[in-house]
C-alpha positions as CSV (number, residue, x, y, z in Angstrom):
1,M,-9.3,8.1,-37.0
2,E,-9.4,6.9,-33.4
3,R,-12.3,4.7,-32.3
4,R,-14.1,5.9,-29.3
5,K,-14.3,3.5,-26.4
6,D,-17.7,2.2,-25.3
7,P,-18.9,4.1,-22.2
8,L,-18.9,0.9,-20.1
9,R,-15.3,0.1,-21.1
10,R,-14.3,3.6,-20.1
11,A,-16.0,3.1,-16.8
12,W,-14.1,-0.1,-16.1
13,D,-10.8,1.7,-17.0
14,L,-11.5,4.7,-14.7
15,L,-12.2,2.3,-11.9
16,G,-8.9,0.5,-12.6
17,V,-10.4,-3.0,-12.8
18,K,-10.8,-5.5,-15.7
19,P,-14.1,-5.8,-17.3
20,G,-16.1,-8.5,-15.7
21,A,-14.6,-8.0,-12.2
22,G,-16.8,-8.9,-9.4
23,M,-18.8,-6.3,-7.6
24,D,-16.7,-6.6,-4.4
25,E,-13.6,-5.8,-6.5
26,V,-15.3,-2.9,-8.2
27,R,-16.5,-1.5,-4.9
28,S,-13.0,-1.9,-3.3
29,A,-11.4,-0.2,-6.3
30,F,-13.9,2.7,-6.2
31,R,-13.4,3.3,-2.5
32,R,-9.6,3.2,-2.9
33,R,-9.6,5.8,-5.7
34,A,-12.3,7.9,-4.1
35,R,-10.2,8.3,-1.0
36,E,-7.3,9.4,-3.1
37,L,-9.2,11.9,-5.2
38,H,-11.9,13.2,-2.8
39,P,-12.1,17.0,-2.8
40,D,-11.9,17.1,1.0
41,R,-8.5,15.4,0.9
42,R,-7.2,17.6,-2.0
43,P,-8.8,21.0,-1.5
44,G,-8.2,23.4,-4.4
45,D,-7.2,20.7,-6.8
46,A,-9.6,21.1,-9.7
47,A,-8.1,18.2,-11.7
48,A,-8.6,15.8,-8.7
49,E,-12.2,17.1,-8.3
50,D,-12.9,16.5,-12.0
51,Q,-11.4,13.0,-11.8
52,F,-13.5,12.3,-8.6
53,K,-16.7,13.3,-10.4
54,R,-15.8,11.0,-13.4
55,L,-15.0,8.2,-11.0
56,V,-18.4,8.5,-9.3
57,E,-20.1,8.5,-12.6
58,A,-18.1,5.4,-13.7
59,F,-19.1,3.6,-10.5
60,A,-22.7,4.5,-11.0
61,H,-22.6,3.4,-14.6
62,V,-21.0,0.0,-13.8
63,T,-23.3,-0.7,-10.8
64,A,-26.4,0.4,-12.7
65,A,-25.4,-1.9,-15.6
66,G,-25.3,-4.8,-13.1
67,G,-21.5,-5.2,-13.1
68,R,-20.3,-8.5,-14.4
69,P,-23.4,-9.5,-16.3
70,A,-23.3,-6.2,-18.1
71,A,-19.7,-6.7,-19.1
72,Q,-20.5,-10.1,-20.5
73,R,-23.3,-8.6,-22.6
74,V,-21.1,-5.8,-23.9
75,L,-17.9,-7.7,-24.4
76,G,-19.2,-11.2,-25.1
77,S,-18.2,-14.4,-23.5
78,T,-14.7,-14.4,-25.2
79,A,-13.5,-11.4,-23.3
80,E,-10.5,-11.9,-21.1
81,G,-11.4,-12.2,-17.4
82,V,-15.0,-12.8,-18.0
């Protein structure tokens, strides 16, 4: 049976940054991916629209959790890159 990832870990993965990355890095990664996937840039691409929505949710989740401090709470101080 496959273990489900923690929602915060999934959010970091969707953003394409390591858990514990600084908010500047998170923001930059979000903006880069958002430009690629934005529905106005890819009209009619339902898959890109779905990915864009998940990306926005992931960014909101990470920033609402406080970014780096949240990753430290979830992953512990022994996590790589934290």
